[in-house]
N, C-alpha and C positions, 0 to 999 in steps of 0.2 A: 504494500500500500504506500502511496505517496503521502508525505506529510501534509501537503496542501489539501488533499481530500479529507484527511482526518481533522485538520484545522477547521475547514469549512463546515463539515458535518457537526463537530462538537460545539462550535460557536453557536450554531443554530439550536442545537439541543439545549445548550446552557441558557440561551435567551428565552426558550420556551418554558423554562422552569419558573414557577411562581416565586415571589419573594419569600413566602412562607416555606416553600419546599427548599429553597436555597439555604435559608437559615437553619432548618432542621438538618440538612445534609452537612452544612458547615460545622454544626455542633457535633455531629457523629464523627466527622473527620478528626476534629480536635480530640475527642474521646479515644478514637482508634490510635492516634499518635502517642497516647500515653503508654501503649504497648511497646514502643520502640525503646531500645537501650541506649538512649542519647542524653539522659538528664543529668549526667555528672559533669558535663562541659560548662564553659563560662559564657562564651559569646555566640549568640543566635541571631542570624540574619533572617528577617521575615518581611514579606511584601505586604503592603496594605491594599485592600481590594479596590479595583476600579469598578465602581457600581454600575457605570454605563455598559460595562462588558460582562455584567452578571457573574463576576468572579466569586470565588470562595471567600466568605467573610472570615478573616483571620483574627478577629477580635477574640474569639474563643481560645485560640492558641496563645494569643497575647496574655490573656488572663492566667493561663496555665504557667507561662514563662514568668510572669510577674509573681505568681504565687510561689514559685520555686526560687525566687530571688536571682533570676538570670539577667545577664547584661543583654539587652535587646537592641539590635541595630536595624535600621530601615533604609531602603535605597533612595538615593537622589540621582536622577538620570540627567545625562547631558546628551541630547539628541544630535548635536553637531559632531561630537567625537564618538558617539555610541558607547559611552562609558558610564559606569555606575559608581557612586561613592556610597560608603556605608556610614550613616550618621547615628550616633547613640540616641536612643529614644528615652527621653526623660519626662518627668511630669510636666515640665514647662516647655516642652518642644512644641513649637508652633508649626501647624501643617497648613498647606495650601494646595489646591488642585492645580496641576500644571496644564499646559495647552492640550494634553491628551487625557485629561481627567484623572490623572494619577495623583493620589494624595502623597505629598512629599514634604519633608521638613524645610522650612525657610532657611535655617542655619543650624548650627550645632557642632558637636565634637565629632570629628571624623575618626573612624576606627579603620585601621589598615586591613586589607583583605587577608593578610597572613595571620591576623589575630582571630579570625572567625573560625569557630569550630563546627557549626551546623548551619546549613542554608536551607530554608523552606522556599521552594521554587514554584511559581505559577506555571501552569501548562494547560494546553487544550486536549492533548492526547499523549499516551505513552504506549510502548510496545513491551513484549516479553523480555527484551534484552536491556531494558532500562533507558532506551532512547526516548526522547520526548519531542513533542511538537508544541512550540509556543507560538508567539505571534510572528516569528520569522525574522526578527530584527537582529538577533544575535547578542543582545545585551547580556543575558545570563551566561552564555558560553564564554564571552570575553571576560566577564567578571570571575567566573569559576576558574578560568585559566590562571588568574592571579592569586587564588587561594592556595593554601598549602595542600599537598596531595591527600592528606588524611582528613580533610574537611568532609563532613558527611553531607551528602546532597539528597534532599528529600522533596519529591514532587507531591503536590496536593491536587487531587482530581475528584470531581463529582462522579465521573464515570469509570468503569472498569477497564482493564487492559485491552488494547487492540489485539485481535487474534493474529493478524498478519503483521510481520515485522516491517518496519519502514524500509523502503528500497533506496531512499535518497539521503542516507546518512553521510555527513561530511566528516573529514578527519579532524575538524575543529569542534565537532559536536561532543559535548561532555555528558556521558550517561549518568543516570541517577544511581544512588545506592539503594534507595527505597522509594516507594510511592504509596501514599495513604489515600484510600477512598473511604466512602461511608461503610463499606462492607468488609474491607480487607486491607492488610498491610502487605505490600509486595516487596520482596527482597531480591536484589540483583547481584 
């Protein structure tokens, strides 16, 4: 299967979920994530949902991370350079929607990629080998390439694994270690 086909199909499937269903599934994903053996680490990178894209609401995972006294960082994107910075999320962090409706910090303390232990990654689809299809801009692949090799990469998906592997995987695509869905934790 081509990534673009999976992207298009799952974008539509996601948009067709009601707000109530997305919230329920997001909560189930957060609860499933508790099964992972990742909670001894310090720095966790997590995306904030783009509501207009009907993404997974990561507030449930944020509550878990805060309850476990973890250091949480959130991305700030630069669309000119296709780079992401990681900004420490604090109680006084001010957020603003960027031109793509992505909630981002206005400013804050930057954490280097090498400090990050766990990354929660948005995606539209994933296959049995841990390859993922995002929006196709390459932000996360570029960001993950800067992280230390042992950084744990976790996808979050409303939908289960694609049965057919992606045919168009690039050598710059960085696979997941895990993917969490409302029903299951996949390990790769």
